[in-house]
C-alpha positions as CSV (number, residue, x, y, z in Angstrom):
1,M,107.9,261.3,-134.1
2,L,107.9,260.1,-131.1
3,A,106.2,256.5,-130.7
4,S,106.5,255.3,-127.4
5,A,108.6,255.3,-124.3
6,G,108.7,252.2,-121.1
7,D,110.2,250.4,-120.1
8,G,114.6,252.5,-119.7
9,M,113.6,252.7,-124.0
10,V,112.1,255.2,-126.1
11,Y,110.7,254.8,-130.0
12,L,110.3,256.9,-132.5
13,R,109.2,256.2,-136.2
14,H,110.9,259.0,-137.8
15,N,110.6,258.1,-142.6
16,G,109.2,254.2,-142.3
17,E,111.9,253.5,-139.5
18,G,112.1,252.3,-136.3
19,T,115.0,253.8,-134.3
20,A,114.1,252.4,-129.7
21,L,116.7,255.0,-127.4
22,N,118.0,254.0,-124.3
23,A,115.6,256.9,-121.9
24,L,119.2,256.6,-119.1
25,D,122.0,258.2,-122.0
26,G,120.0,258.4,-124.7
27,S,122.3,255.4,-127.2
28,I,121.2,253.9,-130.1
29,A,119.7,250.6,-129.3
30,M,118.1,249.1,-132.5
31,R,117.5,250.9,-135.9
32,G,115.3,249.7,-138.2
33,A,112.4,248.2,-140.3
34,F,110.9,246.7,-136.8
35,A,106.9,247.7,-136.0
36,V,107.0,251.0,-133.4
37,P,105.0,250.3,-130.5
38,V,101.9,252.6,-129.9
39,A,102.4,251.6,-125.8
40,V,104.6,249.7,-124.0
41,L,104.0,248.5,-119.7
42,P,106.8,249.1,-116.9
43,D,107.3,244.7,-117.4
44,G,108.6,245.6,-120.6
45,T,104.7,244.5,-122.4
46,A,103.8,246.8,-125.9
47,L,101.5,247.4,-128.3
48,I,102.7,246.6,-131.1
49,P,100.0,248.0,-134.3
50,T,99.9,245.1,-137.4
51,G,98.9,246.5,-140.0
52,E,95.3,246.4,-139.8
53,P,92.1,249.1,-139.1
54,Y,91.7,249.0,-134.9
55,E,93.4,245.8,-134.5
56,Y,96.6,245.0,-132.7
57,A,99.3,242.9,-131.0
58,L,100.3,242.0,-127.6
59,A,104.1,241.5,-127.1
60,S,105.4,240.4,-123.5
61,P,109.2,239.9,-122.5
62,Q,110.2,235.9,-122.8
63,T,110.9,235.4,-118.7
64,Q,113.2,233.2,-117.9
């Protein structure tokens, strides 16, 4: 099931696992037991469910 898309990635949830696909070529960038974001902004900031009702974590990409 499609969960979200953004920052050049498409995020899917299936059977309790997450999969991140490269939006340009469809290659699998990441697969496994990770929190799949429900929304991703163009700058890579993601809204991730915490498991608690109505609670989400905001994750920002690291800048160098």
